[in-house]
C-alpha positions as CSV (number, residue, x, y, z in Angstrom):
1,M,3.5,-157.1,156.3
2,L,2.4,-160.3,158.0
3,V,-1.3,-159.3,157.4
4,D,-0.6,-158.7,153.7
5,I,1.1,-162.1,153.5
6,L,-2.0,-163.8,155.1
7,I,-4.3,-162.0,152.7
8,L,-2.1,-163.1,149.8
9,I,-2.4,-166.8,150.9
10,T,-6.2,-166.4,151.3
11,G,-6.5,-164.9,147.8
12,L,-4.5,-167.7,146.3
13,T,-6.7,-170.3,147.9
14,I,-9.9,-168.6,146.6
15,L,-8.2,-168.4,143.2
16,I,-7.4,-172.1,143.0
17,V,-11.0,-173.1,144.0
18,G,-12.4,-170.6,141.5
19,A,-10.2,-171.9,138.7
20,N,-11.2,-175.5,139.3
21,W,-14.9,-174.6,139.2
22,L,-14.5,-172.5,136.1
23,V,-12.6,-175.3,134.2
24,E,-15.0,-178.0,135.2
25,G,-18.1,-175.8,134.5
26,A,-16.8,-174.6,131.2
27,S,-15.9,-178.1,130.0
28,S,-19.4,-179.3,130.9
29,V,-21.0,-176.4,129.0
30,A,-18.8,-177.1,126.0
31,T,-19.8,-180.7,126.0
32,K,-23.6,-180.0,126.4
33,L,-23.7,-177.4,123.7
34,G,-21.5,-179.2,121.3
35,I,-19.0,-176.4,121.3
36,S,-15.3,-177.1,121.3
37,S,-13.4,-176.8,124.6
38,F,-11.0,-174.4,122.8
39,T,-13.8,-172.0,121.9
40,I,-15.0,-172.0,125.5
41,G,-11.4,-171.4,126.7
42,L,-11.0,-168.6,124.2
43,T,-14.1,-166.7,125.3
44,V,-15.8,-167.6,128.6
45,V,-12.7,-168.8,130.5
46,A,-10.4,-166.1,128.9
47,F,-12.9,-163.4,129.8
48,G,-13.2,-164.7,133.4
49,T,-9.5,-164.9,133.9
50,S,-9.0,-161.4,132.5
51,M,-11.3,-159.9,135.1
52,P,-8.4,-159.1,137.6
53,E,-6.5,-157.2,134.8
54,F,-9.7,-155.3,134.0
55,V,-10.4,-154.3,137.6
56,V,-6.8,-153.2,138.2
57,N,-6.7,-151.2,135.0
58,V,-10.0,-149.4,135.6
59,M,-8.8,-148.4,139.0
60,A,-5.4,-147.3,137.6
61,S,-7.1,-145.3,134.8
62,L,-9.4,-143.5,137.2
63,S,-6.4,-142.6,139.4
64,G,-4.3,-141.5,136.4
65,N,-1.7,-144.2,136.9
66,S,-0.8,-145.1,133.3
67,G,2.5,-146.8,134.3
68,L,0.6,-149.4,136.4
69,A,-2.2,-149.8,133.8
70,I,0.0,-150.4,130.8
71,G,2.7,-152.3,132.7
72,N,0.0,-154.6,134.1
73,I,-1.3,-155.6,130.6
74,V,2.1,-155.9,128.9
75,G,3.5,-157.8,131.9
76,S,0.5,-160.1,132.1
77,N,0.6,-161.0,128.4
78,T,4.3,-161.9,128.5
79,L,3.8,-163.9,131.6
80,N,0.8,-165.7,130.1
81,I,2.8,-167.1,127.2
82,L,6.2,-167.7,128.8
83,L,5.2,-168.7,132.3
84,V,1.6,-170.0,132.1
85,L,2.1,-172.1,129.0
86,G,5.6,-173.0,130.0
87,V,4.5,-174.4,133.4
88,A,1.4,-176.1,131.8
89,A,3.7,-177.8,129.2
90,L,6.1,-178.9,132.0
91,I,3.1,-180.7,133.6
92,K,1.9,-182.3,130.3
93,P,2.8,-181.5,126.7
94,I,0.3,-179.1,125.1
95,N,-1.3,-179.9,121.7
96,F,-2.5,-177.3,119.3
97,Q,-5.2,-177.4,116.7
98,K,-4.4,-176.3,113.1
99,S,-6.7,-173.3,113.4
100,T,-4.9,-172.1,116.6
101,I,-1.6,-171.9,114.7
102,R,-3.1,-170.2,111.7
103,I,-5.4,-167.8,113.4
104,E,-5.4,-167.4,117.2
105,I,-1.7,-167.2,117.8
106,P,-1.2,-164.7,114.9
107,F,-4.2,-162.7,116.3
108,S,-2.5,-162.6,119.7
109,L,0.7,-161.3,118.1
110,L,-1.4,-158.8,116.1
111,A,-2.8,-157.4,119.4
112,A,0.7,-156.6,120.7
113,V,1.8,-155.1,117.3
114,V,-1.3,-152.9,117.2
115,L,-0.6,-151.7,120.7
116,L,3.0,-151.0,119.8
117,I,1.9,-148.8,116.8
118,L,-0.9,-146.9,118.6
119,A,1.2,-146.2,121.7
120,N,4.1,-144.7,119.8
121,D,2.7,-141.3,118.6
122,K,6.2,-139.7,118.9
123,F,7.8,-142.2,116.4
124,F,4.9,-142.7,113.9
125,N,3.2,-139.2,114.0
126,G,6.0,-136.9,115.2
127,S,3.8,-135.9,118.2
128,S,5.3,-134.3,121.3
129,Q,3.8,-137.0,123.5
130,S,3.0,-140.7,123.1
131,I,-0.5,-141.5,124.5
132,L,-3.3,-144.0,124.1
133,T,-6.3,-141.7,123.4
134,F,-10.0,-142.1,123.3
135,S,-9.9,-142.9,119.5
136,D,-7.1,-145.4,120.1
137,G,-9.4,-147.1,122.6
138,L,-12.2,-147.3,119.9
139,I,-9.7,-148.9,117.5
140,L,-8.7,-151.5,120.1
141,L,-12.4,-152.3,120.8
142,S,-13.1,-152.6,117.0
143,F,-10.4,-155.3,116.8
144,L,-12.1,-157.0,119.8
145,A,-15.4,-157.0,117.9
146,V,-13.7,-158.6,114.8
147,F,-12.2,-161.3,117.1
148,L,-15.5,-162.1,118.8
149,Y,-17.3,-162.2,115.4
150,Y,-14.7,-164.7,114.1
151,T,-15.0,-166.8,117.3
152,F,-18.8,-166.8,116.9
153,L,-18.6,-168.0,113.3
154,S,-16.0,-170.7,114.2
155,A,-17.8,-172.0,117.3
156,K,-18.2,-175.6,116.3
157,P,-16.9,-178.9,117.7
158,D,-13.5,-180.1,116.6
159,T,-14.1,-183.7,115.6
160,Q,-10.4,-184.1,114.8
161,T,-9.3,-183.7,118.4
162,P,-10.0,-186.2,121.1
163,T,-12.0,-184.8,124.0
164,P,-11.1,-185.8,127.5
165,D,-13.8,-187.4,129.7
166,V,-15.9,-184.6,131.1
167,K,-18.6,-184.9,133.7
168,V,-21.8,-183.3,132.3
169,R,-23.8,-181.6,135.0
170,K,-27.3,-180.0,135.0
171,T,-27.6,-176.6,133.5
172,Y,-28.1,-174.7,136.7
173,V,-25.1,-176.5,138.3
174,T,-22.7,-175.6,135.4
175,T,-24.0,-172.0,135.4
176,L,-23.3,-171.7,139.1
177,M,-19.9,-173.3,138.7
178,V,-18.9,-170.9,135.9
179,L,-20.2,-167.8,137.7
180,G,-18.8,-169.0,141.0
181,G,-15.4,-169.7,139.3
182,I,-15.3,-166.2,137.7
183,A,-16.3,-164.6,141.1
184,G,-13.5,-166.6,142.8
185,L,-11.0,-165.5,140.2
186,Y,-12.1,-161.9,140.6
187,F,-12.1,-161.7,144.4
188,G,-9.1,-163.9,144.8
189,G,-7.2,-161.9,142.2
190,Q,-8.2,-158.6,143.9
191,L,-6.9,-159.8,147.3
192,I,-3.7,-160.9,145.7
193,V,-3.1,-157.7,143.9
194,D,-3.9,-155.5,146.8
195,S,-1.6,-157.4,149.2
196,S,1.1,-157.7,146.6
197,V,1.1,-154.0,145.8
198,S,1.2,-153.2,149.5
199,I,4.2,-155.5,150.1
200,A,6.0,-154.1,147.0
201,K,5.5,-150.5,147.9
202,S,6.7,-151.1,151.4
203,L,10.0,-152.2,149.7
204,G,10.2,-148.9,147.7
205,V,9.5,-150.3,144.2
206,S,8.3,-148.1,141.3
207,D,4.7,-148.3,139.9
208,A,5.9,-149.3,136.5
209,L,8.0,-152.2,137.9
210,I,5.1,-153.1,140.2
211,G,2.8,-153.3,137.1
212,L,5.2,-155.4,135.1
213,T,6.1,-157.8,137.9
214,V,4.0,-158.0,141.1
215,V,0.7,-156.9,139.7
216,A,1.2,-158.7,136.4
217,V,1.9,-161.9,138.3
218,G,-1.0,-161.3,140.7
219,T,-3.5,-160.6,137.9
220,S,-2.2,-163.5,135.8
221,L,-2.6,-166.0,138.6
222,P,-6.1,-166.9,137.3
223,E,-4.7,-167.8,133.9
224,L,-1.8,-169.7,135.5
225,V,-4.0,-171.7,137.9
226,T,-6.7,-172.3,135.3
227,S,-4.3,-173.5,132.7
228,V,-2.4,-175.7,135.2
229,V,-5.7,-177.2,136.4
230,A,-6.7,-177.7,132.7
231,A,-3.3,-179.4,131.9
232,F,-3.7,-181.7,134.9
233,K,-7.1,-182.7,133.6
234,G,-5.7,-183.3,130.1
235,N,-7.6,-180.5,128.5
236,S,-5.0,-178.7,126.4
237,D,-7.7,-176.7,124.5
238,I,-8.9,-174.8,127.6
239,A,-5.2,-174.2,128.7
240,V,-4.3,-172.8,125.3
241,G,-7.6,-171.0,124.6
242,N,-7.4,-169.4,128.0
243,V,-4.0,-167.9,127.4
244,L,-4.5,-166.7,123.9
245,G,-8.0,-165.4,124.6
246,S,-6.8,-163.6,127.7
247,N,-4.0,-161.9,125.9
248,I,-6.4,-160.7,123.2
249,F,-9.0,-159.5,125.8
250,N,-6.2,-157.8,127.8
251,I,-5.1,-155.5,125.0
252,F,-8.2,-155.1,122.9
253,M,-10.8,-155.0,125.7
254,V,-9.0,-154.0,128.9
255,L,-6.7,-151.3,127.4
256,G,-9.4,-150.2,125.0
257,L,-11.8,-149.5,127.8
258,S,-9.1,-148.1,130.0
259,S,-8.1,-145.5,127.4
260,L,-11.8,-144.6,127.0
261,I,-12.0,-143.8,130.7
262,R,-8.9,-141.6,130.6
263,P,-6.1,-141.2,128.0
264,L,-3.1,-143.2,129.0
265,P,0.4,-141.6,128.6
266,F,2.9,-144.2,127.3
267,Y,6.4,-144.4,128.7
268,S,8.9,-145.2,126.0
269,S,10.7,-147.8,128.0
270,A,7.6,-150.0,127.7
271,N,8.5,-150.6,124.1
272,I,11.0,-153.1,125.2
273,D,8.4,-154.9,127.2
274,I,5.9,-155.0,124.3
275,M,8.7,-156.3,122.1
276,V,9.3,-159.1,124.6
277,T,5.6,-159.9,124.3
278,C,5.9,-160.0,120.5
279,L,8.9,-162.2,120.8
280,A,7.1,-164.6,123.1
281,S,4.2,-164.9,120.6
282,I,6.6,-165.5,117.7
283,L,8.4,-168.3,119.7
284,L,5.0,-169.8,120.5
285,F,4.2,-169.8,116.8
286,I,7.6,-171.4,115.9
287,F,7.4,-174.1,118.6
288,A,3.8,-175.0,117.5
289,L,5.0,-175.4,113.9
290,V,8.3,-177.3,114.3
291,G,9.4,-180.2,116.4
292,R,7.1,-183.0,117.1
293,G,4.1,-181.5,115.4
294,R,1.6,-178.9,116.7
295,R,2.7,-179.2,120.4
296,I,4.8,-177.7,123.1
297,D,6.7,-180.4,124.9
298,R,8.4,-180.2,128.4
299,R,11.7,-179.1,127.0
300,E,10.2,-176.1,125.2
301,G,8.0,-175.4,128.2
302,G,11.2,-175.3,130.3
303,L,12.8,-172.9,127.9
304,F,9.7,-170.6,128.1
305,V,10.0,-170.5,131.9
306,A,13.8,-169.9,131.7
307,I,13.3,-166.9,129.3
308,Y,10.7,-165.5,131.7
309,V,13.0,-165.7,134.7
310,G,15.7,-164.0,132.7
311,Y,13.3,-161.2,131.7
312,I,12.3,-160.7,135.4
313,V,16.0,-160.5,136.3
314,Y,16.5,-157.9,133.6
315,L,13.6,-155.8,134.9
316,V,14.9,-155.9,138.5
317,I,18.5,-155.0,137.5
318,N,17.3,-152.1,135.4
319,A,14.7,-150.9,137.8
């Protein structure tokens, strides 16, 4: 147990350093290429911070552990909105672009709704078993292709939004920072997940609950740390783009590829967890529209965190 705790601390340290490199490197790349920080956060940073979920799900799919694979993604997406954006907003209110409210937030909600439909074969098709099949994986990856195509077409600077001061570095330096940051998130996240699962299993916790809580928290630490670092640096675009992009990548890419490797049986109790993810996306959409105008302030961030804590309490009580 003590060794696992030390590994957990080491992984967290690597994670923090990697997140800092990734944010600074990505911001520098965005400035040099004339691409908005939000687009970089939505793609490069989001892909990098989704690597732990990807690694865990590939391993879970190969071992036939669908509870861990699906629970990891659903739990991570809920955590990304409620805890990651909540904590980031507590540090500094988060501003949203108009396009984020009109397109990216609804697209993130669409990802959860598509998963809810594809995973419920018993309800929608009258099948004897609900399962994410090879063809379901192709559908999810097709949605990912549409999202990436849209992002490519909209990859232009936002002249309406003030850009925080960014230190522009040489190309090879920014490249090393981005790659080093992603590597730090990957290895740090892997250390955290391995040690967290070991600690949780020693306490006799189920795989599904581990996926929704311990593994989801562990694999979402890159998003949390990256968005918190971005919030401290005053870069709301990377903080928001990271979360929304990661949620889209998690469902469309990670679960899509996972179900190509091996069909993933879907446990019906996960519907509640997917609905919580949908509710979180809807709340994000509402908060971004009302109030003080295209932003999440500290009060709303605190509410997000409180809802997440209540959700975790519910999971533990009903374990």
